[in-house]
N, C-alpha and C positions, 0 to 999 in steps of 0.2 A: 415254182411253175411259170413258164415265159408269159406276158401280158401279149395276147394279139389285139394288135390295133387294127380298128374295124375299117374297111375301105369304102371310100365314098361312091354312093351308085354315079352313074351320070346322071340324072336326076338332079341330085344334090350339088355335081360338079357343077350342073348347066346352070342351077341358083346363082352358085356363088358368082357366076360369070355376070349375070347377067345384074348382080346388085353391083358389083364392082363397074363394069358398062353405065347402071344409072348413076354412080357417083360418082364418075370421074366426069360425066356430061354435063350433071349437077355445078360442080366447080371450078368447068372451065366456063360455063356460063355467068355463075356469080361474079367470076374475074372479069370477062370482058363487059359485061350488062350492068352490074352490081346488086347484091342479092336484093333488094326490093325490088327490082325492076322485073326480077326474074319469076312466073309462076311454074307451079305443076305442069301446066299443061304444056309451053314451053320446054321443060325437062322432057318429057316422055316422048314427045313429038322428035326433038333432037336425039335421043336414046333409039326410036324407035320403039315404043315398047308401049303399054295400054296403062292407063292410069291406075287398074289394079295390080299390078305387078308391079308397080312402085308403092302403092299404100301395103304391097302383100310384105316389102322389105326396110319400107321408113312410115314411120306412124305420120310426120311432119317433114314438110322442108327444113323445119330447125333441126331434124332428126338427123339429117346427109351430114351437117357440119360437126354434129358430136361423132359420127360413126368415122368422119374423118380423119377430128383430132386424134381420135384413138390409134393411129399410125404411129404417136408419140413413142407407144412403146417402144418399135423395133430401132427409132431413133436413138433410145435410150442405152439399149443392149450395144448397137454399136458403137456407140463412144463411152461405153463403160468396160468392154469387154476387152477392149483393147488395150487396155491401163497395163503396165508394169504391175507383177503381182507384191512389189516391196512399194506402190504406189501410198503416199502417208491419209489418211482419215482426212484430214485438210485437204490433201488435193484432190480426193476426190468427190469431198463433197462440192470444192470448186467446179469440176468438170461436170457435174450431175444439174446443180442448179444453172449455170454456162448453156446446157446443153436446153435446157427447159426454156429456160429467156428468151432462147435464141431462134427455138420454135416457136415460138408463143410471138414472136417477132417478123416471121417470116411465114405465117401462118395468114394467107391469103393479105387480110390488111387489117388495122384496127377496128372497125366497123364489124369484121367476120367474128372477131373474138369478142366484143360486148354481144353479139346475139350466142353465141355458147356460153357463155356465163349467163345472160336472162334466161336460156334454154336450164338452167343448174337450178337457178335461184324457182322459177315458175313451176317445175316439175318438182324441186326439192330432189334431184337426183347427185344427190354429192360424191355417190360413189363412183359414177362415172369419171369425172375426172381424175384419175391418177390414184385417190384415198383404196382401193381396191385393194387388200391385203394380199392377192395374188397379183396382182399385177408390177410389172419392175420397177417404176420409181417409188413403188412402197419399200418393197424386198432391198433396192441399194441403200434405201436409208438408214433400213433393218440392221442392215452391213456394216456400213457404214459408221453410225453410231455405236454398233459393239466394238468396231475395232476402234474407235476412236478412245474407248473408255479402257479396254485391254491394254490398248499401249500408251494409257495415261494422257493420250490429249487433249483429251475434253472434261473436264470438270463439271459435272452439274449436280445439284439436287433432288431430282425427278427420278421420275421411273425411264427408262427406256421411250415407254411407247406413247409417254406424255410429251416427250423430247419431238420425236419425230411429227406429233400434232403441233406442236410448234414448229418445225420445222413447215409444215402444211401453209398452215396459218401466215406465216412470215412470205411464203414462195406465193399463194393465192393473192393475199394484199398486197402485196407490192406490182404483180399482173393487173390486177380490178385496177390499183392508181392509175396504172399506165395506160388501160382503158379509158379509166376518165377523166386525163389529160389527152386524152386524141393521140397520146403516141406521139406525143412531142417531144419527150426525153427517150433519149437510147436506152432500152429493156437491158439488155445485157449489159454496156456501160455502168448504167446506175445497179443493178443486180450485182455485178461483181464488187463494187465497192460494199455492197450492206453485207454481201457474204464474207468479205474479208475481216470486218467488223465484227461478224457474229464468230467467227472463229477465233478472232483476239479475244474475245469476252468469253469463249467457253475453255481458251487455254488458261484461262487466269487459275484463281484462288476459288473452289469450290463455293459458291453462294446462291442464293435465289434467284428464279427467272426473273428477269425484269417485268414479265405481262405475265 
């Protein structure tokens, strides 16, 4: 039986357009004036909407940033889907992490990334940033790890899900440290070095994870 997709109503379409307008206006103001200097009143005035409309779509100014960061899903898909079918697990892992670190480096500025992290910590919403099993980052990691095992590129003594968790700890930790250092180091370059070392370690004899 064919699944019939429900068409969006005009009201739903208009709501999406309004949300996108508020989001884009907010980011424009953050970039121009700095996050701390921009108020919700500034956002709604510039976007031409009411404050009630803002709160219909976003519970706070911080949530605008988290919603914006979620656009990374499409960036992952663009980077990964163009890879040749015979791309090794190691090279896929390099592309995935490079995409993540480039996105974080170019996401407004380091102070904005700090706010995104603080939002996750204060609200305890760890699933929002990439860890949802239904989001591309997790799906690609799962696919890469399974390919690495099947082709005997990767050797490790833990189950697949645990290794993926370690990858998350690695990527979040590196990005968090970059935030603590106020973005003084090149996140993409530093990440590339660490990823190569991680792949070299995984390619060796089976051993327990070092953390």
